[in-house]
C-alpha positions as CSV (number, residue, x, y, z in Angstrom):
1,M,67.2,11.9,112.4
2,W,70.7,13.1,111.6
3,A,72.3,16.4,112.6
4,I,74.7,18.6,110.7
5,L,76.7,21.0,112.8
6,V,78.0,23.8,110.6
7,A,81.4,25.1,111.8
8,G,83.1,25.7,108.5
9,G,83.3,29.5,108.6
10,T,86.5,31.4,108.8
11,G,85.0,34.1,111.0
12,T,86.6,37.1,109.3
13,R,84.0,39.5,110.5
14,F,84.9,38.7,114.1
15,G,88.5,40.0,113.7
16,A,90.1,37.2,115.8
17,Q,93.2,35.2,114.8
18,V,91.2,32.0,114.8
19,P,87.6,31.4,113.6
20,K,85.1,32.4,116.3
21,Q,83.9,28.8,116.7
22,F,87.3,27.9,118.2
23,L,87.5,30.9,120.6
24,P,87.5,30.2,124.3
25,L,84.1,30.5,126.1
26,A,83.9,29.8,129.8
27,G,86.8,27.5,129.7
28,R,86.0,25.7,126.5
29,Q,85.8,26.3,122.8
30,V,82.6,27.8,121.5
31,L,81.8,24.8,119.3
32,E,82.1,22.3,122.1
33,Y,78.8,23.4,123.7
34,A,76.6,22.5,120.7
35,L,78.8,19.5,119.8
36,E,78.4,17.9,123.3
37,L,74.7,18.5,123.3
38,F,74.1,16.9,120.0
39,A,76.6,14.1,120.4
40,A,75.0,13.1,123.8
41,S,71.4,13.5,122.6
42,P,69.3,10.3,122.0
43,L,67.4,12.2,119.4
44,F,70.0,11.7,116.7
45,E,71.3,8.6,115.0
46,G,74.4,10.4,113.9
47,V,76.1,13.8,113.9
48,V,78.2,15.4,111.2
49,L,80.6,18.2,112.1
50,V,81.6,20.4,109.2
51,L,84.9,22.3,109.9
52,P,87.5,24.4,108.1
53,Q,90.0,22.2,106.3
54,D,92.8,23.2,108.6
55,F,91.0,21.9,111.7
56,V,89.7,18.5,110.3
57,S,92.7,16.3,111.2
58,E,92.8,17.6,114.8
59,W,89.1,17.1,115.4
60,K,89.0,13.7,113.8
61,A,91.7,12.6,116.3
62,R,89.8,14.1,119.2
63,L,86.5,12.5,118.4
64,Q,87.5,9.0,117.3
65,Q,87.6,7.6,120.9
66,G,84.7,5.8,122.6
67,P,81.2,7.4,122.4
68,W,82.5,10.3,120.3
69,S,83.1,8.1,117.4
70,R,79.5,8.5,116.3
71,V,80.5,12.1,115.2
72,R,81.7,12.3,111.6
73,V,84.0,15.1,110.5
74,T,84.4,16.7,107.1
75,A,85.8,19.8,105.6
76,G,83.4,22.5,104.6
77,G,83.0,24.4,101.4
78,L,83.6,28.0,100.5
79,T,80.0,29.0,101.6
80,R,77.5,27.7,104.1
81,Q,75.4,26.1,101.4
82,K,78.4,24.2,100.1
83,S,79.3,23.2,103.7
84,V,75.8,21.8,104.2
85,Q,76.2,19.8,101.0
86,K,79.5,18.4,102.1
87,G,77.9,17.4,105.4
88,L,75.1,15.6,103.7
89,Q,77.6,13.4,101.9
90,L,78.4,11.8,105.3
91,V,74.8,11.2,106.3
92,D,73.6,7.6,106.1
93,G,71.6,7.0,103.0
94,Q,68.6,5.8,104.9
95,A,68.2,9.0,106.9
96,E,64.8,10.6,106.6
97,W,65.2,13.8,108.5
98,I,68.1,16.3,108.7
99,L,68.6,19.0,111.4
100,I,71.1,21.8,110.8
101,H,72.6,23.9,113.5
102,D,75.3,26.7,113.6
103,V,77.8,26.0,116.3
104,A,78.2,29.7,116.8
105,R,74.9,29.4,118.7
106,P,76.3,27.6,121.8
107,L,73.3,28.1,124.1
108,V,70.9,25.9,122.2
109,T,69.0,23.5,124.5
110,E,67.5,20.1,124.3
111,E,64.0,21.7,124.6
112,I,64.6,23.7,121.4
113,L,65.8,20.6,119.6
114,R,62.6,18.7,120.6
115,R,60.4,21.6,119.5
116,T,62.1,21.8,116.2
117,L,61.8,18.0,115.6
118,A,58.1,18.2,116.5
119,G,57.6,21.1,114.1
120,V,59.2,19.5,111.1
121,Q,56.8,16.6,111.3
122,E,54.0,18.9,110.2
123,T,55.3,20.2,106.8
124,G,58.7,18.7,106.3
125,A,60.4,22.0,107.1
126,A,60.8,23.9,110.4
127,V,62.9,26.8,111.5
128,T,63.6,28.1,115.0
129,A,62.7,31.8,115.5
130,V,61.9,34.5,118.0
131,P,59.5,37.5,117.5
132,V,61.2,40.8,116.7
133,A,61.2,42.8,119.9
134,D,63.0,46.0,118.9
135,T,61.5,48.9,116.9
136,L,62.5,48.7,113.3
137,K,63.4,51.7,111.1
138,K,64.0,51.8,107.3
139,S,66.6,54.2,106.1
140,D,67.6,55.7,102.8
141,E,71.0,55.4,101.3
142,R,72.3,58.3,103.5
143,Q,71.2,56.6,106.7
144,Y,68.3,58.9,107.3
145,V,65.1,57.3,108.6
146,Q,62.4,56.9,106.0
147,K,59.8,55.2,108.1
148,T,59.1,53.0,111.0
149,V,58.4,49.4,110.0
150,S,55.7,47.4,111.7
151,R,57.2,44.4,113.6
152,D,53.8,42.6,113.6
153,R,54.4,39.0,112.6
154,L,58.2,39.6,112.0
155,Y,60.6,37.0,113.4
156,Q,64.3,36.7,113.8
157,I,65.4,33.3,112.3
158,Q,67.8,31.1,114.3
159,T,69.1,27.6,114.0
160,P,68.4,24.7,114.4
161,Q,66.5,24.2,111.1
162,A,65.1,20.8,110.2
163,F,63.9,19.3,107.0
164,S,62.9,16.0,105.5
165,K,66.1,14.8,103.7
166,S,64.3,14.5,100.3
167,L,63.1,18.1,100.6
168,L,66.5,19.4,101.6
169,D,68.2,17.6,98.7
170,E,65.6,19.0,96.3
171,A,66.1,22.5,97.6
172,L,69.8,22.4,97.3
173,E,69.6,21.0,93.7
174,W,67.1,23.7,92.9
175,A,69.4,26.4,94.2
176,E,72.4,25.1,92.4
177,A,70.4,25.0,89.1
178,K,69.5,28.6,89.6
179,G,72.9,29.7,90.6
180,M,71.7,30.7,94.1
181,D,74.0,30.5,97.2
182,A,71.8,31.1,100.2
183,T,72.9,31.5,103.9
184,D,69.6,30.0,105.1
185,E,68.3,26.5,104.1
186,A,64.8,27.5,105.1
187,G,65.0,30.3,102.6
188,L,65.7,27.9,99.8
189,V,62.7,25.7,100.8
190,E,60.6,28.8,101.0
191,G,61.7,30.0,97.6
192,M,60.5,26.7,96.1
193,G,57.0,27.5,97.4
194,H,57.1,25.0,100.2
195,K,55.6,25.9,103.6
196,V,58.1,26.3,106.5
197,R,56.9,25.9,110.1
198,L,58.1,28.5,112.6
199,V,59.2,27.0,115.9
200,E,59.7,28.8,119.2
201,G,63.4,29.5,119.8
202,S,65.0,31.5,122.6
203,V,66.6,34.9,122.9
204,A,69.4,33.1,124.6
205,N,70.0,31.1,121.5
206,F,71.8,34.0,119.8
207,K,74.6,33.8,117.3
208,I,78.1,34.9,118.4
209,T,79.2,37.6,115.9
210,R,81.0,40.2,118.1
211,A,83.4,40.1,121.0
212,E,80.7,41.3,123.4
213,D,78.6,38.3,122.4
214,L,81.2,36.1,124.0
215,E,80.9,38.0,127.3
216,M,77.1,37.7,127.2
217,A,77.3,34.0,126.5
218,A,79.7,33.4,129.3
219,A,77.4,35.3,131.7
220,L,74.4,33.2,130.6
221,L,76.4,30.0,131.0
222,E,77.4,30.9,134.5
223,K,73.8,31.8,135.4
224,R,72.6,28.5,133.9
225,K,75.2,26.6,136.0
226,S,74.2,28.6,139.1
227,V,70.5,27.8,138.7
228,M,71.2,24.1,138.1
229,S,73.5,23.9,141.1
230,Q,70.7,24.9,143.4
231,E,68.8,21.7,142.4
232,F,70.2,18.8,144.4
233,R,69.4,15.3,143.1
234,I,70.3,11.8,144.3
235,G,70.6,8.8,141.9
236,E,71.1,5.1,142.7
237,G,72.8,2.6,140.4
238,Y,73.0,-1.2,140.7
239,D,74.9,-3.6,138.5
240,V,75.7,-7.4,138.5
241,H,78.0,-9.3,136.1
242,A,78.7,-13.0,136.1
243,F,82.2,-14.3,136.7
244,V,83.8,-16.1,133.7
245,P,87.2,-17.5,133.1
246,G,89.6,-16.0,130.6
247,R,88.9,-12.4,131.3
248,D,90.6,-9.7,133.4
249,L,88.8,-8.5,136.5
250,I,88.4,-4.8,136.2
251,L,86.8,-2.9,139.2
252,G,86.9,0.8,139.7
253,G,89.2,1.2,136.7
254,V,91.8,-1.1,138.4
255,K,92.9,-4.5,137.1
256,V,92.5,-6.8,140.2
257,P,94.5,-10.0,140.2
258,F,92.0,-12.9,140.1
259,E,91.5,-16.2,138.2
260,Q,88.3,-15.0,136.6
261,G,86.9,-11.8,135.2
262,L,83.4,-10.3,134.7
263,Q,81.4,-11.1,131.6
264,G,80.2,-8.1,129.5
265,H,80.3,-6.3,126.2
266,S,82.7,-3.6,127.5
267,D,85.4,-4.3,130.1
268,A,82.5,-5.2,132.4
269,D,83.6,-2.9,135.2
270,A,80.5,-3.3,137.3
271,L,81.5,-0.7,139.9
272,L,81.9,2.1,137.3
273,H,78.8,1.0,135.6
274,A,76.8,1.4,138.8
275,I,78.2,4.9,139.3
276,C,77.3,5.8,135.7
277,D,73.7,4.5,136.2
278,A,73.4,6.5,139.4
279,M,74.6,9.7,137.7
280,L,72.3,9.2,134.6
281,G,69.4,8.4,136.8
282,A,69.8,11.6,138.9
283,A,70.0,13.6,135.7
284,A,66.8,11.9,134.3
285,E,68.9,10.5,131.4
286,G,68.0,6.8,131.6
287,D,70.7,4.2,132.1
288,L,74.0,3.1,130.7
289,G,72.4,0.7,128.2
290,K,70.4,3.5,126.6
291,H,73.5,5.5,125.8
292,F,76.0,2.7,125.2
293,P,74.0,-0.3,124.0
294,D,75.8,-3.7,124.1
295,T,74.6,-4.2,120.5
296,D,76.9,-1.4,119.3
297,P,80.3,-2.8,118.2
298,Q,82.1,0.5,118.9
299,F,81.7,-0.2,122.6
300,K,83.1,-3.8,122.4
301,G,85.8,-4.0,125.0
302,V,85.8,-0.3,125.7
303,S,87.2,0.8,129.1
304,S,84.5,1.8,131.5
305,R,86.7,4.7,132.5
306,V,85.9,6.1,129.0
307,L,82.2,5.6,129.7
308,L,82.4,7.3,133.1
309,A,84.2,10.3,131.6
310,E,81.6,10.5,128.9
311,V,78.7,10.2,131.4
312,T,80.3,13.0,133.5
313,R,80.4,15.2,130.4
314,R,76.8,14.5,129.6
315,V,75.4,15.3,133.1
316,Q,77.6,18.4,133.2
317,N,76.1,19.4,129.8
318,K,72.7,19.5,131.5
319,G,74.1,21.8,134.2
320,F,74.8,19.3,137.0
321,T,78.0,18.5,138.8
322,V,78.8,15.5,141.0
323,A,79.1,16.4,144.7
324,N,79.7,13.0,146.2
325,V,79.8,9.3,145.4
326,D,79.2,6.5,147.9
327,A,79.9,3.1,146.3
328,T,79.7,-0.4,147.8
329,V,81.0,-3.7,146.5
330,V,79.6,-6.8,148.0
331,C,81.7,-9.9,147.4
332,Q,83.7,-12.6,149.3
333,R,86.8,-12.6,147.1
334,P,89.1,-11.3,145.8
335,K,90.3,-9.0,148.5
336,L,89.8,-5.4,147.3
337,A,91.3,-3.4,150.2
338,P,94.7,-3.1,148.6
339,H,93.2,-1.6,145.5
340,I,90.7,0.9,147.1
341,P,93.1,3.9,147.2
342,Q,93.7,3.6,143.4
343,M,90.0,3.1,142.7
344,R,89.2,6.3,144.7
345,E,91.8,8.3,142.7
346,I,90.5,7.0,139.4
347,I,86.8,7.7,140.2
348,A,87.5,11.1,141.7
349,A,89.6,12.1,138.6
350,A,86.9,11.0,136.2
351,L,84.2,12.9,138.1
352,G,86.3,16.0,138.7
353,V,85.8,16.0,142.4
354,P,88.3,16.2,145.3
355,I,89.6,12.8,146.4
356,A,87.9,13.3,149.8
357,L,84.6,13.3,148.0
358,G,85.2,10.6,145.3
359,Y,85.3,7.7,147.7
360,A,84.2,4.1,147.8
361,D,83.2,2.0,150.7
362,F,83.4,-1.8,150.4
363,A,81.7,-4.4,152.5
364,G,82.2,-8.2,152.5
365,G,79.3,-10.7,152.0
366,S,78.0,-13.5,149.9
367,G,77.3,-13.2,146.2
368,S,78.4,-10.5,143.9
369,A,76.8,-7.1,143.7
370,W,77.8,-3.5,143.0
371,R,75.8,-0.5,144.2
372,A,76.5,3.2,143.9
373,A,74.7,6.3,145.0
374,S,75.6,9.8,143.8
């Protein structure tokens, strides 16, 4: 399954100096919310971000480091349909399923993604929707009411929308042959006579089109954060690496002078790995190997500080924040006491917690083990 995030619009209807997907929302840009959810999700093999041409270079540079390198960036076309076609050009040829989402819907959730992916298995096409709740009126050309329209079985269509890749390719070719330029991929599939499955969306998954929508989205994000903050979880991580000659010893993000280093695919910082596992476990997100497998060449030699920062973003994306970390290193040598203050600073900075809370306790003993609780 591949995801295409559509962010190629210029947002002229919004009236802002920059496209709406780049406007600030609760301390971040609008598009970052959907981008982080999709990039962190294990549901997708890859993600394509379609942007206006003027923003491509900037975002390619921002996303090329560490785990973000799985996101591919391309410039969009003049219309949404053309932008989707441009995005499809960067999708791996073996992809079977495509999910499309508009980044102007920043409050999409993992649950909505899973429902959409389940729905597309039935007919090869699924679209997120919510029942129409308001009374509908039809007017004449002078804006006088002609009649009340029944809202029975009427739905507001949202994104994400998901399709088998072969069906989506066929629909886009069909539309191009007919000279059609649709704003909704499901509409093209429907126009071909193919069944489209409706999947339960959410009223919170609205599209930002007006300035007041930003205010509403900010309020909902704050509420979501408040609800999640009331749920306190504890995770525990444990990591062990063998000593090998010829490698630097990196612990807690610090290069510790020693004749041997730790063996591993990344920089093998077992202390930070244990903290990452504790955080992921508390958030019910598996372990480090699930998100950053040692079979993936992009993580070869990567700094574990990059991994810790990314894990922090992922648990924050689920609404959690780290309150405290208690980490213990069990070893006989080298002496770690001189390096503890720097380790504390690095860990606290990565987690975004005060130094008094981002602390590490170290105890001597035999063998080599790293344990962290968060």
